[in-house]
ZADO-1210 file (C-alpha; in nm, 4 decimals, padded with zeros to 6 digits):
<atoms>
<atom x="-00.8619" y="-00.3200" z="-01.4835" code="MET" pos="1"/>
<atom x="-00.6979" y="-00.6532" z="-01.5516" code="ASP" pos="2"/>
<atom x="-00.5084" y="-00.8710" z="-01.3056" code="GLU" pos="3"/>
<atom x="-00.1777" y="-00.7913" z="-01.4744" code="GLU" pos="4"/>
<atom x="-00.2230" y="-00.4176" z="-01.4109" code="MET" pos="5"/>
<atom x="-00.3255" y="-00.4858" z="-01.0532" code="LYS" pos="6"/>
<atom x="-00.0079" y="-00.6922" z="-01.0157" code="GLY" pos="7"/>
<atom x="00.2007" y="-00.4087" z="-01.1605" code="SER" pos="8"/>
<atom x="00.0474" y="-00.1610" z="-00.9189" code="MET" pos="9"/>
<atom x="00.1006" y="-00.3887" z="-00.6183" code="LEU" pos="10"/>
<atom x="00.4547" y="-00.4544" z="-00.7385" code="GLY" pos="11"/>
<atom x="00.5207" y="-00.0788" z="-00.7442" code="ALA" pos="12"/>
<atom x="00.3707" y="-00.0441" z="-00.3965" code="LEU" pos="13"/>
<atom x="00.6072" y="-00.3110" z="-00.2639" code="GLU" pos="14"/>
<atom x="00.8768" y="-00.0442" z="-00.3038" code="ASN" pos="15"/>
<atom x="00.7043" y="00.1697" z="-00.0385" code="VAL" pos="16"/>
<atom x="00.8512" y="00.0813" z="00.3000" code="ILE" pos="17"/>
<atom x="00.6815" y="00.1623" z="00.6297" code="ASP" pos="18"/>
<atom x="00.9634" y="00.3602" z="00.7997" code="PRO" pos="19"/>
<atom x="00.8642" y="00.2450" z="01.1482" code="GLU" pos="20"/>
<atom x="00.8539" y="-00.1276" z="01.0729" code="LEU" pos="21"/>
<atom x="01.0979" y="-00.1476" z="00.7804" code="GLY" pos="22"/>
<atom x="00.8619" y="-00.3689" z="00.5775" code="ILE" pos="23"/>
<atom x="00.6793" y="-00.2731" z="00.2576" code="ASP" pos="24"/>
<atom x="00.3171" y="-00.1668" z="00.2848" code="ILE" pos="25"/>
<atom x="00.1863" y="-00.4546" z="00.0695" code="VAL" pos="26"/>
<atom x="00.3350" y="-00.7268" z="00.2910" code="ASN" pos="27"/>
<atom x="00.2193" y="-00.5386" z="00.5996" code="LEU" pos="28"/>
<atom x="-00.1371" y="-00.5715" z="00.4717" code="GLY" pos="29"/>
<atom x="-00.1921" y="-00.1950" z="00.4615" code="LEU" pos="30"/>
<atom x="-00.3205" y="-00.1981" z="00.1017" code="ILE" pos="31"/>
<atom x="-00.6884" y="-00.2937" z="00.0888" code="TYR" pos="32"/>
<atom x="-00.7501" y="-00.2281" z="-00.2805" code="ASP" pos="33"/>
<atom x="-00.6005" y="-00.0777" z="-00.5954" code="VAL" pos="34"/>
<atom x="-00.7896" y="00.0356" z="-00.9033" code="ALA" pos="35"/>
<atom x="-00.7155" y="00.2106" z="-01.2314" code="LEU" pos="36"/>
<atom x="-00.9803" y="00.3693" z="-01.4534" code="ASP" pos="37"/>
<atom x="-00.9692" y="00.4358" z="-01.8287" code="GLU" pos="38"/>
<atom x="-00.8441" y="00.7923" z="-01.7742" code="GLU" pos="39"/>
<atom x="-00.5398" y="00.6667" z="-01.5849" code="GLY" pos="40"/>
<atom x="-00.6613" y="00.7557" z="-01.2355" code="LEU" pos="41"/>
<atom x="-00.5090" y="00.5117" z="-00.9895" code="ALA" pos="42"/>
<atom x="-00.6984" y="00.4754" z="-00.6638" code="THR" pos="43"/>
<atom x="-00.5355" y="00.3131" z="-00.3632" code="VAL" pos="44"/>
<atom x="-00.7474" y="00.2212" z="-00.0625" code="THR" pos="45"/>
<atom x="-00.5256" y="00.1661" z="00.2372" code="MET" pos="46"/>
<atom x="-00.4879" y="00.2039" z="00.6083" code="THR" pos="47"/>
<atom x="-00.1998" y="00.2834" z="00.8419" code="LEU" pos="48"/>
<atom x="-00.0716" y="00.0810" z="01.1358" code="THR" pos="49"/>
<atom x="-00.2072" y="00.3429" z="01.3765" code="SER" pos="50"/>
<atom x="-00.4425" y="00.6376" z="01.3479" code="MET" pos="51"/>
<atom x="-00.1805" y="00.8825" z="01.4680" code="GLY" pos="52"/>
<atom x="00.0907" y="00.7419" z="01.2414" code="CYS" pos="53"/>
<atom x="00.3299" y="01.0355" z="01.1864" code="PRO" pos="54"/>
<atom x="00.4595" y="00.8695" z="00.8701" code="MET" pos="55"/>
<atom x="00.1199" y="00.8796" z="00.6951" code="GLY" pos="56"/>
<atom x="00.1958" y="01.1771" z="00.4667" code="PRO" pos="57"/>
<atom x="00.5391" y="01.0394" z="00.3785" code="GLN" pos="58"/>
<atom x="00.3933" y="00.6972" z="00.2926" code="ILE" pos="59"/>
<atom x="00.1205" y="00.8576" z="00.0768" code="VAL" pos="60"/>
<atom x="00.3861" y="01.0647" z="-00.1020" code="GLY" pos="61"/>
<atom x="00.5946" y="00.7534" z="-00.1668" code="ASN" pos="62"/>
<atom x="00.2888" y="00.5695" z="-00.3011" code="ILE" pos="63"/>
<atom x="00.2280" y="00.8474" z="-00.5536" code="LYS" pos="64"/>
<atom x="00.5931" y="00.8542" z="-00.6534" code="GLN" pos="65"/>
<atom x="00.6023" y="00.4780" z="-00.7168" code="GLU" pos="66"/>
<atom x="00.2723" y="00.4607" z="-00.9068" code="LEU" pos="67"/>
<atom x="00.3701" y="00.7506" z="-01.1345" code="PHE" pos="68"/>
<atom x="00.6532" y="00.5247" z="-01.2559" code="GLU" pos="69"/>
<atom x="00.3879" y="00.3155" z="-01.4339" code="LEU" pos="70"/>
<atom x="00.3150" y="00.4589" z="-01.7809" code="PRO" pos="71"/>
<atom x="-00.0594" y="00.3889" z="-01.7479" code="GLU" pos="72"/>
<atom x="-00.0921" y="00.6027" z="-01.4342" code="VAL" pos="73"/>
<atom x="-00.1744" y="00.9695" z="-01.4932" code="LYS" pos="74"/>
<atom x="-00.3219" y="01.0604" z="-01.1536" code="GLU" pos="75"/>
<atom x="-00.3072" y="00.9002" z="-00.8096" code="VAL" pos="76"/>
<atom x="-00.5648" y="00.9200" z="-00.5338" code="GLU" pos="77"/>
<atom x="-00.4931" y="00.7623" z="-00.1961" code="VAL" pos="78"/>
<atom x="-00.7880" y="00.6912" z="00.0326" code="ASP" pos="79"/>
<atom x="-00.6793" y="00.6241" z="00.3902" code="VAL" pos="80"/>
<atom x="-00.9532" y="00.4329" z="00.5703" code="VAL" pos="81"/>
<atom x="-00.9798" y="00.3063" z="00.9275" code="TRP" pos="82"/>
<atom x="-01.2327" y="00.0337" z="00.8655" code="SER" pos="83"/>
<atom x="-01.1512" y="-00.2466" z="00.8850" code="PRO" pos="84"/>
<atom x="-00.8814" y="-00.1514" z="01.1356" code="PRO" pos="85"/>
<atom x="-00.5353" y="-00.2886" z="01.0654" code="TRP" pos="86"/>
<atom x="-00.4078" y="-00.5741" z="01.2760" code="SER" pos="87"/>
<atom x="-00.0997" y="-00.7930" z="01.2720" code="LYS" pos="88"/>
<atom x="-00.3164" y="-01.0723" z="01.1261" code="ASP" pos="89"/>
<atom x="-00.3239" y="-00.8820" z="00.7947" code="MET" pos="90"/>
<atom x="00.0504" y="-00.9143" z="00.7447" code="MET" pos="91"/>
<atom x="00.1906" y="-01.1655" z="00.4995" code="SER" pos="92"/>
<atom x="00.3838" y="-01.4641" z="00.6263" code="ARG" pos="93"/>
<atom x="00.7022" y="-01.2882" z="00.5100" code="TYR" pos="94"/>
<atom x="00.6255" y="-00.9760" z="00.7168" code="ALA" pos="95"/>
<atom x="00.5367" y="-01.1814" z="01.0244" code="LYS" pos="96"/>
<atom x="00.8627" y="-01.3757" z="01.0001" code="MET" pos="97"/>
<atom x="01.0665" y="-01.0585" z="00.9433" code="ALA" pos="98"/>
<atom x="00.9119" y="-00.8932" z="01.2496" code="LEU" pos="99"/>
<atom x="00.9130" y="-01.2063" z="01.4635" code="GLY" pos="100"/>
<atom x="00.5341" y="-01.2126" z="01.4970" code="VAL" pos="101"/>
<atom x="00.3946" y="-01.5571" z="01.5673" code="HIS" pos="102"/>
<atom x="00.0520" y="-01.6797" z="01.4764" code="GLY" pos="103"/>
</atoms>
């Protein structure tokens, strides 16, 4: 997968907003990796802000919806992982400023 496709996928994922924090999942640092194979299977490796996040299924559904907008994507698989655990340090500068997190 080339960098341009990776950029397109991350761009699509920036449309997925974490309902609790009101910031997209890319800037929150929830996306660990994206991949696309020759058959059009998009794989997203991500985490959630907390293990019991009630919005998990909704976020996964939104991820699929956004990635299916890309013509290259035929199938979407979302792997939710807990290692490494998410922390506020993973957020982009934009997300930290928006949420008033310092550091």
